[in-house]
PASENU-37170 format. One line per 8 residues: number of its first residue (from 1); their letters; for each residue x, y, z of C-alpha. Coordinates in steps of 0.1 Angstrom, whole numbers, plus 5000, padded with zeros to 4 digits. Layout:
// residues N
NUM = a = X Y Z | ...
***
This chain:
// residues 365
1 = xxxxxxxx = 4982 5093 5177 | 5010 5070 5177 | 5003 5046 5205 | 5011 5011 5216 | 4981 4988 5216 | 4972 4962 5243 | 4969 4925 5227 | 4933 4928 5228
9 = xxxxxxxx = 4934 4962 5212 | 4957 4947 5185 | 4931 4918 5177 | 4904 4942 5174 | 4925 4962 5150 | 4932 4933 5128 | 4896 4922 5132 | 4884 4955 5118
17 = xxxxxxxx = 4909 4954 5089 | 4900 4921 5078 | 4861 4929 5078 | 4843 4926 5046 | 4843 4959 5025 | 4866 4976 5047 | 4899 4990 5026 | 4924 5013 5042
25 = xxxxxxxx = 4903 5047 5033 | 4871 5030 5052 | 4893 5018 5079 | 4910 5053 5085 | 4877 5069 5085 | 4862 5045 5111 | 4892 5048 5136 | 4890 5085 5133
33 = xxxxxxxx = 4854 5086 5139 | 4853 5060 5168 | 4889 5064 5183 | 4890 5024 5191 | 4887 4995 5166 | 4865 4979 5193 | 4841 5006 5191 | 4839 5007 5154
41 = xxxxxxxx = 4833 4970 5155 | 4804 4975 5176 | 4788 5003 5153 | 4795 4985 5121 | 4760 4964 5120 | 4740 4998 5123 | 4763 5017 5099 | 4757 4990 5071
49 = xxxxxxxx = 4722 4986 5076 | 4721 5026 5075 | 4738 5023 5042 | 4714 5001 5027 | 4727 4964 5033 | 4702 4938 5041 | 4723 4909 5050 | 4749 4908 5078
57 = xxxxxxxx = 4783 4923 5071 | 4812 4897 5069 | 4831 4904 5101 | 4857 4878 5111 | 4853 4859 5145 | 4878 4863 5172 | 4889 4826 5167 | 4900 4835 5129
65 = xxxxxxxx = 4919 4864 5139 | 4940 4844 5168 | 4944 4819 5141 | 4961 4845 5119 | 4982 4857 5145 | 4992 4821 5156 | 5002 4814 5119 | 5021 4847 5117
73 = xxxxxxxx = 5041 4839 5148 | 5048 4804 5136 | 5067 4818 5109 | 5085 4841 5130 | 5068 4872 5114 | 5054 4901 5133 | 5021 4921 5128 | 5025 4959 5128
81 = xxxxxxxx = 4997 4981 5132 | 4995 5016 5116 | 4990 5034 5149 | 5020 5020 5165 | 5054 5035 5169 | 5073 5007 5154 | 5051 5009 5123 | 5075 5023 5092
89 = xxxxxxxx = 5072 5062 5091 | 5070 5060 5055 | 5040 5038 5054 | 5024 5058 5083 | 5028 5090 5062 | 5005 5076 5034 | 4970 5089 5027 | 4959 5065 5040
97 = xxxxxxxx = 4982 5039 5055 | 4977 5003 5054 | 4960 4991 5083 | 4983 4964 5092 | 5012 4946 5077 | 5030 4915 5085 | 5070 4915 5084 | 5093 4889 5085
105 = xxxxxxxx = 5133 4891 5090 | 5152 4922 5096 | 5124 4947 5105 | 5147 4977 5110 | 5155 4979 5073 | 5118 4995 5068 | 5132 5024 5089 | 5162 5032 5069
113 = xxxxxxxx = 5162 5053 5036 | 5150 5031 5006 | 5149 5034 4970 | 5126 5008 4950 | 5140 4993 4919 | 5112 4976 4895 | 5105 4964 4860 | 5097 4938 4835
121 = xxxxxxxx = 5092 4902 4847 | 5104 4892 4810 | 5137 4913 4813 | 5165 4918 4791 | 5198 4901 4802 | 5211 4939 4799 | 5182 4951 4821 | 5187 4926 4848
129 = xxxxxxxx = 5223 4934 4850 | 5216 4970 4852 | 5191 4963 4879 | 5216 4941 4898 | 5243 4968 4895 | 5224 4996 4906 | 5210 4980 4936 | 5247 4971 4947
137 = xxxxxxxx = 5256 5009 4941 | 5224 5020 4961 | 5234 4997 4989 | 5268 5010 4989 | 5256 5045 4992 | 5235 5035 5023 | 5204 5029 5009 | 5177 4996 5015
145 = xxxxxxxx = 5166 4985 4981 | 5127 4977 4979 | 5112 4955 4950 | 5082 4928 4944 | 5102 4897 4943 | 5090 4890 4906 | 5107 4874 4880 | 5133 4896 4860
153 = xxxxxxxx = 5142 4929 4871 | 5127 4925 4908 | 5148 4894 4916 | 5178 4910 4903 | 5173 4942 4922 | 5171 4916 4952 | 5202 4898 4944 | 5222 4929 4942
161 = xxxxxxxx = 5212 4945 4974 | 5211 4915 4993 | 5244 4916 5011 | 5237 4953 5023 | 5200 4953 5028 | 5167 4947 5007 | 5132 4945 5014 | 5106 4922 4992
169 = xxxxxxxx = 5069 4931 4994 | 5046 4901 4986 | 5011 4902 4969 | 5001 4873 4987 | 5006 4863 5025 | 5041 4865 5041 | 5045 4829 5030 | 5033 4831 4995
177 = xxxxxxxx = 5065 4826 4972 | 5061 4834 4938 | 5073 4827 4913 | 5084 4792 4928 | 5116 4793 4915 | 5124 4823 4940 | 5121 4802 4970 | 5157 4801 4978
185 = xxxxxxxx = 5158 4839 4971 | 5129 4843 4996 | 5147 4823 5020 | 5179 4843 5017 | 5158 4875 5020 | 5142 4863 5051 | 5177 4853 5069 | 5194 4885 5054
193 = xxxxxxxx = 5167 4912 5047 | 5131 4918 5051 | 5098 4903 5036 | 5066 4924 5039 | 5029 4914 5034 | 4996 4933 5036 | 4976 4901 5037 | 4970 4874 5059
201 = xxxxxxxx = 4997 4844 5063 | 4987 4816 5039 | 4971 4838 5014 | 4977 4831 4977 | 4980 4864 4957 | 4953 4872 4931 | 4952 4900 4906 | 4937 4926 4926
209 = xxxxxxxx = 4964 4922 4956 | 4991 4934 4933 | 4981 4972 4930 | 4980 4971 4967 | 5013 4955 4968 | 5029 4983 4945 | 5014 5009 4968 | 5036 4994 4995
217 = xxxxxxxx = 5067 4993 4975 | 5065 5029 4966 | 5053 5039 4999 | 5083 5023 5018 | 5107 5039 4991 | 5119 5077 4987 | 5124 5070 4950 | 5111 5045 4926
225 = xxxxxxxx = 5134 5035 4897 | 5118 5016 4867 | 5144 4999 4846 | 5123 4982 4819 | 5083 4984 4815 | 5063 4976 4784 | 5034 5002 4778 | 5008 4983 4802
233 = xxxxxxxx = 5035 4972 4829 | 5024 4969 4865 | 5057 4990 4872 | 5040 5019 4857 | 5013 5016 4882 | 5041 5018 4909 | 5056 5047 4893 | 5021 5064 4894
241 = xxxxxxxx = 5017 5055 4928 | 5050 5069 4938 | 5043 5102 4921 | 5011 5105 4941 | 5029 5098 4973 | 5052 5128 4967 | 5081 5102 4958 | 5107 5107 4932
249 = xxxxxxxx = 5102 5087 4899 | 5130 5078 4878 | 5134 5057 4845 | 5161 5039 4828 | 5161 5049 4791 | 5159 5021 4763 | 5161 5014 4727 | 5129 5023 4707
257 = xxxxxxxx = 5130 4990 4691 | 5126 4971 4723 | 5089 4969 4735 | 5102 4968 4771 | 5116 5005 4767 | 5081 5020 4757 | 5070 5024 4794 | 5102 5037 4807
265 = xxxxxxxx = 5106 5063 4777 | 5071 5074 4783 | 5079 5079 4818 | 5108 5102 4810 | 5086 5122 4785 | 5061 5128 4813 | 5086 5142 4835 | 5105 5113 4853
273 = xxxxxxxx = 5142 5118 4859 | 5165 5098 4838 | 5183 5072 4855 | 5216 5059 4839 | 5234 5051 4874 | 5233 5056 4911 | 5244 5093 4907 | 5213 5100 4890
281 = xxxxxxxx = 5191 5086 4918 | 5212 5104 4946 | 5209 5138 4924 | 5170 5132 4924 | 5170 5125 4961 | 5187 5161 4968 | 5153 5174 4962 | 5132 5149 4982
289 = xxxxxxxx = 5106 5168 5000 | 5104 5147 5030 | 5071 5132 5047 | 5040 5146 5059 | 5029 5138 5095 | 5017 5105 5101 | 4994 5114 5128 | 4971 5131 5101
297 = xxxxxxxx = 4960 5098 5086 | 4939 5091 5120 | 4931 5128 5130 | 4894 5130 5145 | 4869 5142 5117 | 4844 5169 5123 | 4812 5151 5136 | 4779 5148 5117
305 = xxxxxxxx = 4748 5141 5131 | 4728 5111 5121 | 4701 5133 5109 | 4724 5150 5085 | 4737 5119 5071 | 4703 5105 5066 | 4694 5137 5047 | 4721 5135 5023
313 = xxxxxxxx = 4729 5095 5020 | 4706 5085 4989 | 4717 5119 4970 | 4754 5109 4977 | 4746 5075 4964 | 4728 5089 4932 | 4760 5109 4923 | 4784 5078 4922
321 = xxxxxxxx = 4791 5058 4893 | 4820 5031 4883 | 4843 5058 4873 | 4861 5072 4902 | 4859 5109 4913 | 4872 5130 4940 | 4852 5130 4971 | 4855 5167 4969
329 = xxxxxxxx = 4836 5165 4939 | 4809 5147 4956 | 4807 5170 4984 | 4804 5202 4960 | 4776 5181 4937 | 4757 5171 4966 | 4756 5206 4981 | 4759 5192 5017
337 = xxxxxxxx = 4785 5198 5046 | 4815 5174 5039 | 4814 5157 5073 | 4780 5144 5066 | 4788 5135 5030 | 4821 5116 5042 | 4800 5098 5067 | 4774 5088 5044
345 = xxxxxxxx = 4801 5073 5019 | 4815 5052 5047 | 4779 5037 5054 | 4776 5030 5016 | 4810 5015 5014 | 4803 4992 5044 | 4769 4984 5025 | 4788 4974 4993
353 = xxxxxxxx = 4773 5006 4972 | 4808 5025 4973 | 4845 5021 4972 | 4867 5044 4989 | 4899 5045 4972 | 4933 5063 4980 | 4939 5095 4966 | 4907 5108 4979
361 = xxxxx = 4887 5091 4950 | 4856 5074 4955 | 4835 5051 4929 | 4801 5034 4930 | 4799 4996 4931
***
């Protein structure tokens, strides 16, 4: 369903993406069901009411969306919608893809083969040196290097790849430079590389934004290399997401005496490829399985009638808990047709009673 949107359709697409309780999964289900963002927007009040919501759903006004578009354009950034042909194929193939991203700089870098290099913020000098050297070697081998512009390993990876090609994925808006001491690095990436964000310009990142940022880092890449990571590092979340997305995962081994090696050593125990240099990355990518068809993300679902959805909705709500489970498990437990259960979950999500998560998971709110 790759297609170029009109300006009006792009505004509707962005407006739907910024609506309260609509994440990537709910967005995909709505577009698959209604075909156009404008039709989904028109249906939202009734869907949320049917899901049990008493107050109006928070849908941005057209003026707010126009202000976001103007702010992005003032920065020289471009809005890319997931259905459009210039949206990065690696992200379009995710299940589900991010509905929109903002990009600033050389956008063509997102269409080239890429490897993510991530790791500890409080990185050792040796870890930073390794990340910088690996990034330079990956660039020489024809790969763009993707990272999150954080302190430590991320910053070193961007520095190593800057001359050849690097993409920085931000947790906040496209203009949210964090840490502040990376402002000069940010400006150089804008000039020579590319900066990407899923959030609106002007937004300051909060904790919940970083898992989504990490999903984009792995999503843009064929492989993720973790250089240093403590046992509860965010880099391990990136590695897990990469594995779920069918990307290759590599880890740099370290001394058992260094807490920053616990995460990477554990990844190797779990089956991640050992990385001691660019040759290991190239070897791992020889088996890269490629991408699924992006079109599947917005394939029309089998329709369910309102009566079928009404009959199952509260039964589905009663099966949910704060612990995420697969939607297939909910379908089995409900003993109802999958289309009706999925439609009921979308209504419950819009009402704030459920959360549809990537990886086919759902949780109660």
